[in-house]
Short mmCIF file of the C-alpha atoms (twelve columns), coordinates in Angstrom:
data_MODEL
# 
_entry.id   MODEL 
# 
loop_
_atom_site.group_PDB 
_atom_site.id 
_atom_site.type_symbol 
_atom_site.label_atom_id 
_atom_site.label_alt_id 
_atom_site.label_comp_id 
_atom_site.label_asym_id 
_atom_site.label_seq_id 
_atom_site.Cartn_x 
_atom_site.Cartn_y 
_atom_site.Cartn_z 
_atom_site.pdbx_PDB_model_num 
ATOM 1   C CA . MET A 1   0.000   0.000   0.000   1 
ATOM 2   C CA . THR A 2   1.053   3.529   -0.583  1 
ATOM 3   C CA . THR A 3   -0.328  6.723   0.826   1 
ATOM 4   C CA . THR A 4   -1.899  9.264   -1.510  1 
ATOM 5   C CA . GLU A 5   -3.269  12.498  -0.057  1 
ATOM 6   C CA . GLY A 6   -3.701  10.816  3.304   1 
ATOM 7   C CA . LEU A 7   -5.598  7.834   1.859   1 
ATOM 8   C CA . ALA A 8   -4.265  4.290   1.847   1 
ATOM 9   C CA . VAL A 9   -4.356  2.973   -1.696  1 
ATOM 10  C CA . PRO A 10  -3.679  -0.667  -2.549  1 
ATOM 11  C CA . GLU A 11  -0.936  -1.401  -5.035  1 
ATOM 12  C CA . GLY A 12  -1.000  -4.026  -7.761  1 
ATOM 13  C CA . PRO A 13  -4.042  -5.963  -8.922  1 
ATOM 14  C CA . ALA A 14  -6.165  -5.014  -5.897  1 
ATOM 15  C CA . ALA A 15  -6.034  -1.325  -6.900  1 
ATOM 16  C CA . ARG A 16  -9.010  -0.110  -8.856  1 
ATOM 17  C CA . ASP A 17  -8.718  3.255   -10.532 1 
ATOM 18  C CA . GLY A 18  -6.840  4.700   -7.550  1 
ATOM 19  C CA . ALA A 19  -9.857  4.182   -5.257  1 
ATOM 20  C CA . PRO A 20  -9.165  4.144   -1.520  1 
ATOM 21  C CA . ALA A 21  -8.653  0.669   -0.071  1 
ATOM 22  C CA . GLN A 22  -11.344 -0.829  2.072   1 
ATOM 23  C CA . ALA A 23  -10.383 -0.852  5.733   1 
ATOM 24  C CA . ASP A 24  -9.220  -4.186  7.081   1 
ATOM 25  C CA . PRO A 25  -12.004 -5.938  8.950   1 
ATOM 26  C CA . PRO A 26  -11.773 -5.274  12.679  1 
ATOM 27  C CA . ALA A 27  -9.997  -7.877  14.749  1 
ATOM 28  C CA . GLU A 28  -12.348 -10.370 16.339  1 
ATOM 29  C CA . GLY A 29  -12.495 -10.930 20.039  1 
ATOM 30  C CA . LEU A 30  -13.004 -14.205 21.837  1 
ATOM 31  C CA . LEU A 31  -16.294 -15.249 23.431  1 
ATOM 32  C CA . VAL A 32  -16.276 -18.330 25.649  1 
ATOM 33  C CA . PRO A 33  -19.830 -19.287 26.698  1 
ATOM 34  C CA . PRO A 34  -20.632 -20.749 30.124  1 
ATOM 35  C CA . GLY A 35  -19.595 -24.373 30.353  1 
ATOM 36  C CA . HIS A 36  -17.040 -24.052 27.533  1 
ATOM 37  C CA . GLY A 37  -13.249 -24.129 27.536  1 
ATOM 38  C CA . ARG A 38  -10.691 -26.905 27.749  1 
ATOM 39  C CA . VAL A 39  -11.083 -28.789 31.036  1 
ATOM 40  C CA . VAL A 40  -8.272  -30.456 32.975  1 
ATOM 41  C CA . GLU A 41  -9.611  -32.409 35.939  1 
ATOM 42  C CA . THR A 42  -8.410  -34.670 38.750  1 
ATOM 43  C CA . PRO A 43  -9.860  -35.563 42.165  1 
ATOM 44  C CA . ALA A 44  -7.762  -32.677 43.533  1 
ATOM 45  C CA . GLN A 45  -8.959  -29.874 41.253  1 
ATOM 46  C CA . ARG A 46  -10.883 -28.988 38.081  1 
ATOM 47  C CA . VAL A 47  -9.508  -26.201 35.868  1 
ATOM 48  C CA . THR A 48  -11.282 -24.812 32.790  1 
ATOM 49  C CA . PHE A 49  -9.015  -22.856 30.437  1 
ATOM 50  C CA . LYS A 50  -11.066 -19.839 29.331  1 
ATOM 51  C CA . VAL A 51  -8.454  -17.559 27.706  1 
ATOM 52  C CA . THR A 52  -4.943  -18.712 26.869  1 
ATOM 53  C CA . GLY A 53  -1.789  -17.075 25.569  1 
ATOM 54  C CA . THR A 54  -3.084  -17.833 22.082  1 
ATOM 55  C CA . HIS A 55  -5.767  -15.153 22.574  1 
ATOM 56  C CA . SER A 56  -4.205  -12.741 25.063  1 
ATOM 57  C CA . ARG A 57  -0.785  -11.172 25.411  1 
ATOM 58  C CA . THR A 58  -1.469  -10.075 28.972  1 
ATOM 59  C CA . ALA A 59  -3.004  -12.938 30.968  1 
ATOM 60  C CA . SER A 60  -4.222  -16.518 31.006  1 
ATOM 61  C CA . THR A 61  -7.727  -16.863 32.445  1 
ATOM 62  C CA . PHE A 62  -9.205  -19.903 34.148  1 
ATOM 63  C CA . GLU A 63  -12.279 -21.026 36.028  1 
ATOM 64  C CA . VAL A 64  -11.103 -23.147 38.954  1 
ATOM 65  C CA . GLU A 65  -13.231 -25.483 41.046  1 
ATOM 66  C CA . VAL A 66  -11.690 -25.990 44.464  1 
ATOM 67  C CA . PRO A 67  -12.951 -29.123 46.228  1 
ATOM 68  C CA . PRO A 68  -13.391 -29.379 49.992  1 
ATOM 69  C CA . GLY A 69  -10.057 -29.952 51.709  1 
ATOM 70  C CA . PHE A 70  -7.868  -28.609 48.879  1 
ATOM 71  C CA . ASP A 71  -5.020  -26.305 50.014  1 
ATOM 72  C CA . VAL A 72  -2.743  -24.905 47.303  1 
ATOM 73  C CA . GLY A 73  -0.143  -24.094 49.972  1 
ATOM 74  C CA . ALA A 74  1.478   -20.703 50.459  1 
ATOM 75  C CA . HIS A 75  3.786   -19.772 47.620  1 
ATOM 76  C CA . VAL A 76  5.334   -16.769 45.880  1 
ATOM 77  C CA . HIS A 77  6.250   -15.805 42.279  1 
ATOM 78  C CA . THR A 78  9.075   -13.469 41.285  1 
ATOM 79  C CA . ARG A 79  7.518   -12.358 37.967  1 
ATOM 80  C CA . SER A 80  3.850   -13.438 37.866  1 
ATOM 81  C CA . GLU A 81  0.889   -11.301 38.872  1 
ATOM 82  C CA . GLU A 82  -2.399  -12.999 39.750  1 
ATOM 83  C CA . LEU A 83  -6.025  -12.060 40.275  1 
ATOM 84  C CA . PHE A 84  -8.637  -14.240 41.988  1 
ATOM 85  C CA . TYR A 85  -12.394 -13.592 42.078  1 
ATOM 86  C CA . VAL A 86  -14.554 -15.901 44.188  1 
ATOM 87  C CA . LEU A 87  -17.685 -16.940 42.276  1 
ATOM 88  C CA . GLU A 88  -19.209 -19.575 44.578  1 
ATOM 89  C CA . GLY A 89  -18.438 -21.076 47.963  1 
ATOM 90  C CA . GLU A 90  -15.850 -19.908 50.462  1 
ATOM 91  C CA . LEU A 91  -12.059 -19.953 50.506  1 
ATOM 92  C CA . ASP A 92  -9.484  -19.022 53.110  1 
ATOM 93  C CA . VAL A 93  -7.055  -16.665 51.352  1 
ATOM 94  C CA . LEU A 94  -3.727  -15.049 52.085  1 
ATOM 95  C CA . ALA A 95  -2.021  -12.240 50.139  1 
ATOM 96  C CA . PHE A 96  0.685   -10.641 52.310  1 
ATOM 97  C CA . GLU A 97  4.234   -11.105 53.565  1 
ATOM 98  C CA . PRO A 98  4.020   -12.661 57.047  1 
ATOM 99  C CA . ARG A 99  6.167   -11.609 59.972  1 
ATOM 100 C CA . ILE A 100 7.587   -15.124 59.939  1 
ATOM 101 C CA . ARG A 101 7.254   -17.648 57.114  1 
ATOM 102 C CA . THR A 102 6.563   -20.808 59.096  1 
ATOM 103 C CA . PRO A 103 6.725   -23.965 56.951  1 
ATOM 104 C CA . ASP A 104 3.610   -25.652 58.268  1 
ATOM 105 C CA . ASN A 105 0.358   -23.673 58.514  1 
ATOM 106 C CA . TRP A 106 -0.096  -20.431 56.538  1 
ATOM 107 C CA . GLN A 107 -3.620  -20.017 57.985  1 
ATOM 108 C CA . ARG A 108 -1.986  -18.757 61.192  1 
ATOM 109 C CA . TRP A 109 0.279   -16.207 59.514  1 
ATOM 110 C CA . GLU A 110 0.057   -12.491 60.309  1 
ATOM 111 C CA . SER A 111 1.663   -9.541  58.546  1 
ATOM 112 C CA . SER A 112 3.666   -6.834  60.294  1 
ATOM 113 C CA . SER A 113 0.663   -4.509  59.753  1 
ATOM 114 C CA . GLY A 114 -1.710  -6.999  61.420  1 
ATOM 115 C CA . SER A 115 -3.286  -8.536  58.311  1 
ATOM 116 C CA . ARG A 116 -4.486  -12.103 58.724  1 
ATOM 117 C CA . VAL A 117 -5.984  -14.807 56.565  1 
ATOM 118 C CA . VAL A 118 -9.486  -13.899 55.367  1 
ATOM 119 C CA . ARG A 119 -12.519 -16.056 54.578  1 
ATOM 120 C CA . ALA A 120 -13.347 -14.994 51.014  1 
ATOM 121 C CA . THR A 121 -16.977 -15.258 49.921  1 
ATOM 122 C CA . PRO A 122 -18.572 -14.693 46.484  1 
ATOM 123 C CA . GLY A 123 -17.597 -11.305 45.079  1 
ATOM 124 C CA . THR A 124 -14.229 -11.135 46.863  1 
ATOM 125 C CA . VAL A 125 -11.293 -10.074 44.679  1 
ATOM 126 C CA . ILE A 126 -7.682  -10.868 45.569  1 
ATOM 127 C CA . VAL A 127 -4.845  -9.237  43.595  1 
ATOM 128 C CA . VAL A 128 -1.358  -10.650 44.089  1 
ATOM 129 C CA . PRO A 129 1.648   -8.685  42.782  1 
ATOM 130 C CA . PRO A 130 4.987   -10.382 42.056  1 
ATOM 131 C CA . GLY A 131 6.887   -11.176 45.255  1 
ATOM 132 C CA . CYS A 132 3.776   -11.382 47.481  1 
ATOM 133 C CA . PRO A 133 3.200   -14.687 49.314  1 
ATOM 134 C CA . HIS A 134 -0.321  -15.999 48.747  1 
ATOM 135 C CA . ALA A 135 -2.467  -19.084 49.213  1 
ATOM 136 C CA . PHE A 136 -6.023  -20.367 49.110  1 
ATOM 137 C CA . ALA A 137 -7.743  -23.336 50.681  1 
ATOM 138 C CA . ASN A 138 -11.266 -24.679 50.886  1 
ATOM 139 C CA . PRO A 139 -11.893 -25.528 54.565  1 
ATOM 140 C CA . THR A 140 -15.616 -26.152 54.003  1 
ATOM 141 C CA . ASP A 141 -17.576 -29.228 52.957  1 
ATOM 142 C CA . THR A 142 -18.829 -27.491 49.782  1 
ATOM 143 C CA . PRO A 143 -16.884 -26.986 46.535  1 
ATOM 144 C CA . ALA A 144 -15.828 -23.422 45.725  1 
ATOM 145 C CA . ARG A 145 -15.417 -21.853 42.300  1 
ATOM 146 C CA . MET A 146 -13.210 -18.933 41.324  1 
ATOM 147 C CA . PHE A 147 -12.170 -16.890 38.313  1 
ATOM 148 C CA . PHE A 148 -8.372  -16.784 38.112  1 
ATOM 149 C CA . GLN A 149 -6.020  -14.749 35.927  1 
ATOM 150 C CA . ALA A 150 -2.258  -15.168 35.723  1 
ATOM 151 C CA . SER A 151 0.117   -12.871 33.898  1 
ATOM 152 C CA . PRO A 152 2.176   -13.334 31.814  1 
ATOM 153 C CA . PRO A 153 0.781   -16.220 29.778  1 
ATOM 154 C CA . PRO A 154 1.329   -19.150 29.159  1 
ATOM 155 C CA . ASP A 155 3.233   -20.199 32.314  1 
ATOM 156 C CA . HIS A 156 0.153   -21.101 34.377  1 
ATOM 157 C CA . GLU A 157 -1.422  -22.953 31.459  1 
ATOM 158 C CA . ARG A 158 1.554   -25.302 31.294  1 
ATOM 159 C CA . TYR A 159 1.823   -25.477 35.075  1 
ATOM 160 C CA . PHE A 160 -1.826  -26.539 35.497  1 
ATOM 161 C CA . GLU A 161 -1.523  -29.194 32.796  1 
ATOM 162 C CA . GLU A 162 1.542   -30.717 34.429  1 
ATOM 163 C CA . LEU A 163 0.312   -30.342 38.032  1 
ATOM 164 C CA . LEU A 164 -2.963  -32.060 37.291  1 
ATOM 165 C CA . GLU A 165 -1.052  -34.924 35.647  1 
ATOM 166 C CA . ILE A 166 0.912   -35.352 38.896  1 
ATOM 167 C CA . LEU A 167 -2.268  -35.177 41.007  1 
ATOM 168 C CA . GLY A 168 -4.239  -37.361 38.608  1 
ATOM 169 C CA . ASP A 169 -3.442  -40.680 40.244  1 
ATOM 170 C CA . GLY A 170 -5.603  -39.814 43.256  1 
ATOM 171 C CA . GLY A 171 -2.979  -40.866 45.791  1 
ATOM 172 C CA . PRO A 172 -0.989  -38.612 48.100  1 
ATOM 173 C CA . PRO A 173 0.739   -35.801 46.187  1 
ATOM 174 C CA . ASP A 174 4.270   -36.579 44.961  1 
ATOM 175 C CA . ARG A 175 5.869   -33.671 46.789  1 
ATOM 176 C CA . GLU A 176 9.226   -33.959 45.016  1 
ATOM 177 C CA . ALA A 177 7.602   -33.911 41.567  1 
ATOM 178 C CA . ILE A 178 5.461   -30.919 42.554  1 
ATOM 179 C CA . GLU A 179 8.524   -29.075 43.890  1 
ATOM 180 C CA . ARG A 180 10.442  -29.631 40.628  1 
ATOM 181 C CA . LEU A 181 7.417   -28.482 38.632  1 
ATOM 182 C CA . ARG A 182 6.950   -25.349 40.694  1 
ATOM 183 C CA . ARG A 183 10.611  -24.352 40.430  1 
ATOM 184 C CA . ARG A 184 10.308  -24.643 36.640  1 
ATOM 185 C CA . TYR A 185 7.316   -22.260 36.611  1 
ATOM 186 C CA . ASP A 186 8.491   -19.472 38.965  1 
ATOM 187 C CA . ILE A 187 6.756   -20.827 42.063  1 
ATOM 188 C CA . GLU A 188 8.573   -20.908 45.378  1 
ATOM 189 C CA . GLN A 189 6.523   -23.203 47.600  1 
ATOM 190 C CA . LEU A 190 6.435   -22.031 51.228  1 
ATOM 191 C CA . THR A 191 3.984   -24.558 52.742  1 
ATOM 192 C CA . PRO A 192 2.805   -27.904 51.323  1 
ATOM 193 C CA . LEU A 193 -0.017  -28.446 48.850  1 
ATOM 194 C CA . ARG A 194 -2.692  -30.655 50.429  1 
ATOM 195 C CA . HIS A 195 -5.881  -32.331 49.306  1 
ATOM 196 C CA . ARG A 196 -8.197  -35.000 50.663  1 
# 
């Protein structure tokens, strides 16, 4: 294309009598209806991939079902930013640097400003910047569901696929395999992942 008097004009066979070119069609967005998306599921967790790095340069987006008794364990990322939005059920959540990082029970942690673990209910938003320890667990007898975004893509897409393969056998988690996986995907595990 060349520019003539401020108008884009196609060159070659597409040009017709110097007429202005038709504008390119607008880019199309992505619409993922309820109940759609690629699902990865084990007894420990169900993750529906809603938006992947194929469709977004800024974040991967998931719908996550958290069964009773699941505890992701406190962890921290050096480069990832995350956003959680509770849709259904209740989750205990943490998003702060504790006074002391004890290796056993993050639910008892407290920040130097007095922040403590919160029971998140539907409508609660949790934003986790890089370097901020965070965790979630479902201490209830009812499944919880949350909207989850992780930036940059596609790290969490790959992480979920591989984690759910490890958890897929239904037995106790292979802690060494999970630790290797997490190191590969910028996750420093501070307390153990647990599930019933």
